C-alpha positions as CSV (number, residue, x, y, z in Angstrom):
1,M,10.1,23.8,47.8
2,T,12.5,21.0,47.0
3,Q,11.3,18.8,44.2
4,T,11.5,15.1,44.1
5,F,12.8,13.2,41.2
6,K,12.2,9.6,39.8
7,H,15.5,9.3,38.0
8,L,17.8,11.6,40.0
9,I,19.4,11.3,43.4
10,V,20.0,14.8,44.7
11,E,22.5,15.5,47.6
12,P,22.6,19.1,48.3
13,G,25.7,20.8,49.9
14,D,26.6,24.2,51.2
15,E,27.9,25.2,47.9
16,V,28.0,22.1,45.7
17,C,25.1,19.8,45.0
18,R,25.8,16.3,43.9
19,V,23.4,14.6,41.5
20,T,23.3,10.9,40.5
21,I,21.7,9.9,37.2
22,N,19.6,6.9,38.5
23,R,18.5,4.6,35.7
24,P,20.9,1.6,36.3
25,R,18.6,-0.8,34.6
26,D,18.7,1.3,31.5
27,R,22.5,2.1,31.4
28,N,21.5,5.6,33.1
29,S,20.5,6.5,29.6
30,L,18.7,9.8,28.7
31,N,15.0,9.5,27.9
32,S,12.5,12.4,27.7
33,E,11.3,12.0,31.3
34,L,15.0,12.3,32.5
35,M,15.6,15.1,30.4
36,A,12.7,17.0,31.7
37,E,13.7,16.2,35.3
38,L,17.3,17.5,34.6
39,T,15.6,20.8,33.5
40,R,13.7,21.1,36.6
41,L,16.7,20.3,38.6
42,L,18.6,23.2,37.2
43,E,15.7,25.6,37.8
44,Q,15.5,24.3,41.4
45,Q,19.1,24.7,42.2
46,E,19.5,28.0,40.7
47,Q,17.0,29.3,43.3
48,T,19.3,28.1,46.2
49,P,22.8,29.0,47.5
50,T,24.1,26.1,45.3
51,R,27.1,27.3,43.2
52,A,28.0,24.0,41.2
53,V,26.5,20.8,40.5
54,V,28.5,17.6,40.1
55,F,26.8,14.9,38.1
56,T,27.7,11.2,38.2
57,G,26.0,7.8,37.2
58,A,24.5,5.2,39.4
59,G,26.5,2.0,39.8
60,D,30.0,1.4,38.7
61,T,29.4,0.5,35.1
62,Y,27.8,3.5,33.5
63,F,28.1,7.3,33.7
64,I,25.3,7.7,31.1
65,G,25.2,5.1,28.4
66,G,23.7,7.3,25.5
67,A,20.3,8.3,24.8
68,D,17.4,5.7,25.3
69,G,17.5,3.3,22.6
70,I,14.0,2.0,23.3
71,E,12.6,5.4,22.9
72,M,14.6,6.1,19.9
73,M,13.9,3.0,18.0
74,Q,10.1,3.9,17.9
75,C,10.9,7.3,16.2
76,N,10.1,8.1,12.6
77,G,12.0,10.8,10.8
78,E,10.0,13.7,12.2
79,E,9.9,12.2,15.8
80,A,13.6,11.7,15.6
81,R,14.2,15.4,14.7
82,D,12.0,16.2,17.8
83,F,13.9,13.9,20.1
84,S,17.2,15.5,18.8
85,S,15.8,19.0,19.4
86,R,14.7,18.0,23.0
87,I,18.1,16.7,24.0
88,Q,19.7,19.7,22.3
89,G,17.6,21.9,24.2
90,L,18.5,20.4,27.5
91,F,22.2,20.8,26.7
92,L,21.7,24.4,25.6
93,R,19.9,25.0,29.0
94,M,22.9,23.5,30.9
95,E,25.3,25.7,29.2
96,A,23.0,28.8,29.9
97,S,22.8,28.0,33.6
98,P,24.8,30.4,35.8
99,L,25.8,27.4,37.9
100,I,29.2,25.6,37.3
101,L,28.5,22.1,36.0
102,V,30.8,19.1,36.4
103,A,30.6,15.7,34.8
104,A,32.2,13.1,37.2
105,I,32.5,10.3,34.7
106,N,32.6,7.0,36.6
107,G,32.0,4.4,33.8
108,L,30.9,4.1,30.3
109,C,30.0,7.4,28.8
110,F,29.1,7.4,25.1
111,G,26.8,9.0,22.6
112,G,24.2,11.2,24.3
113,G,26.2,10.6,27.7
114,Y,29.3,12.1,26.4
115,E,27.3,14.9,24.7
116,F,25.8,15.4,28.2
117,S,29.4,15.8,29.5
118,L,30.3,18.2,26.8
119,A,27.3,20.5,27.8
120,C,29.0,20.6,31.3
121,D,31.8,23.2,32.1
122,L,34.2,20.7,33.5
123,R,34.8,17.0,33.2
124,V,36.8,14.5,35.4
125,A,36.8,10.9,34.6
126,T,38.1,7.6,36.3
127,E,41.1,6.1,34.4
128,N,39.1,3.1,33.3
129,A,36.1,5.1,32.1
130,R,35.4,4.8,28.4
131,M,33.9,7.6,26.4
132,G,33.3,8.8,22.8
133,L,30.7,9.0,20.1
134,P,30.1,5.7,18.6
135,E,26.7,6.4,16.8
136,V,27.9,5.4,13.2
137,K,28.4,1.8,14.7
138,V,24.6,1.4,14.9
139,G,23.7,3.5,11.7
140,L,23.2,6.8,13.5
141,I,25.1,10.1,13.9
142,P,25.4,12.1,17.1
143,G,22.1,14.1,17.6
144,G,22.6,15.9,20.9
145,G,25.1,18.4,19.6
146,G,28.3,16.1,19.4
147,T,29.1,17.0,15.9
148,Q,29.2,20.7,16.9
149,R,30.7,20.8,20.4
150,L,33.4,18.2,20.0
151,P,35.1,20.0,17.0
152,R,35.2,23.1,19.2
153,L,36.8,21.3,22.0
154,V,39.4,19.2,20.3
155,G,39.7,20.6,16.8
156,F,38.0,19.5,13.5
157,G,40.4,16.8,12.5
158,R,40.4,14.9,15.7
159,A,36.6,15.2,16.1
160,M,36.1,14.0,12.6
161,E,38.3,11.0,13.3
162,M,36.5,10.2,16.6
163,I,33.0,10.6,15.0
164,L,33.7,8.5,12.0
165,S,35.5,5.7,13.7
166,G,33.0,5.6,16.7
167,K,36.1,4.8,18.9
168,L,35.9,4.9,22.6
169,Y,38.7,6.2,24.8
170,K,39.7,5.5,28.3
171,G,39.8,8.2,30.9
172,S,43.5,8.4,31.1
173,E,43.8,8.7,27.3
174,A,40.8,11.1,27.2
175,A,42.7,13.3,29.6
176,N,45.7,13.5,27.3
177,M,43.5,14.3,24.3
178,G,41.7,17.1,26.1
179,L,38.3,15.3,26.0
180,V,38.2,15.5,30.0
181,N,40.1,18.1,32.2
182,M,41.6,15.3,34.3
183,S,41.6,11.5,35.1
184,V,41.8,10.0,38.5
185,K,41.6,6.6,40.1
186,Q,38.1,5.1,40.6
187,A,38.1,5.9,44.4
188,E,39.2,9.4,44.0
189,L,36.5,10.6,41.6
190,M,34.7,13.0,43.8
191,D,38.0,14.2,45.1
192,G,38.9,15.0,41.6
193,A,35.8,17.0,41.1
194,T,36.4,18.8,44.3
195,Q,40.1,19.6,43.2
196,L,38.6,21.1,40.0
197,L,36.1,23.3,41.7
198,K,38.3,24.4,44.6
199,P,40.1,27.3,42.9
200,I,36.9,28.2,41.0
201,L,34.6,28.6,43.9
202,R,36.9,31.1,45.7
203,Q,35.7,33.6,43.1
204,P,32.5,35.6,43.2
205,Q,29.6,33.7,41.6
206,Y,28.4,36.6,39.4
207,A,31.9,36.7,37.8
208,L,32.0,32.9,37.2
209,S,28.5,33.2,35.5
210,L,29.4,36.1,33.4
211,A,32.7,34.5,32.3
212,K,30.9,31.3,31.4
213,R,28.5,33.2,29.2
214,S,31.4,34.9,27.4
215,V,33.3,31.8,26.7
216,H,30.3,30.1,25.4
217,A,30.0,33.0,23.0
218,A,33.2,32.0,21.4
219,K,31.5,28.7,20.3
220,S,28.3,30.2,18.8
221,E,29.2,33.7,17.5
222,P,31.6,35.2,15.2
223,L,34.6,37.1,16.6
224,E,33.0,40.7,16.5
225,E,29.8,39.4,18.0
226,G,31.6,37.5,20.6
227,L,33.7,40.5,21.5
228,R,30.6,42.5,21.9
229,T,29.2,39.8,24.2
230,E,32.3,40.0,26.2
231,S,32.1,43.8,26.7
232,E,28.5,43.5,27.7
233,Q,29.2,40.8,30.3
234,F,32.4,42.8,31.3
235,S,30.0,45.9,31.9
236,R,27.8,43.8,34.1
237,C,30.5,43.1,36.5
238,F,30.3,46.8,37.5
239,H,26.7,46.3,38.7
240,H,28.4,44.7,41.8
241,N,30.6,46.2,44.4
242,F,33.2,43.4,44.6
243,F,35.8,45.0,42.7
244,P,35.7,48.7,43.7
245,D,35.3,47.5,47.4
246,L,38.4,45.3,46.7
247,M,40.4,48.2,45.4
248,V,39.4,50.6,48.2
249,K,40.5,48.0,50.7
250,Q,43.9,47.6,48.9
251,L,44.4,51.4,48.6
252,K,43.8,51.8,52.2
253,K,46.5,49.2,53.0
254,G,48.7,51.1,50.7
255,T,49.3,48.2,48.2
256,L,47.7,47.1,45.1
257,E,47.9,43.3,44.5
258,T,47.8,41.8,41.1
259,T,45.1,39.2,40.3
260,A,47.8,36.5,40.5
261,D,48.2,37.5,44.1
262,M,44.5,37.2,45.0
263,T,44.5,33.7,46.1
264,G,42.8,34.1,49.5
265,F,39.6,35.8,48.4
266,K,36.3,33.9,48.5
267,G,33.6,35.4,46.6
268,G,30.4,33.5,47.6
269,K,27.2,33.2,45.8
270,K,26.4,37.0,45.0
């Protein structure tokens, strides 16, 4: 059964589900209620033909304007640790999802909002969007995984500069720095997300999910453990018939195509 949500606008499609974070009066900020809804959303969509989810923010000003300041200001030290653990748990759940997650950044995206985007697999931003981790400017540090994911994305030195300065970067600059995959004009944001997903959704879904799991192992495991994870995920590819069936088809044709030639295949959900 399709669930309804208080803070999410969900627009299912054949393969791609578009989700709008809808707390415009509160900067589309992340509070505990919204975090729980996002977890339920993933659980729901993983039981459907959906292969990818594109997240954007309600309105033209904010993608996600951080974590909810009103909720955080009421925390003591122990409660702040629990809040950090909840938001980190959501982002770990996003990374563990077999779906491909895209952050379509349409406005201000800072603090927990940019950490949310880091937990997505791909990021596209409008040229005038601004993003970063400015927590030090209000006497905090990133608490949703930013100190861990950002160095893995852009390197230790650049991440340290970004976090210590609290600087925000426009979408066009962010693309040059590798903070997002691409930047586009405001009116082309969803087209940009579609462009990112087009070559990906040609591939079989199980291969995308196993590849995603293996790449994430590079962030969390030593090399030898990561290689073992890769071998395990590689072996699971052979639980499916896609590759042997493809090879049989090519052998019957009398030609073996390289993977670079396989641009016309569409893998689907399975």
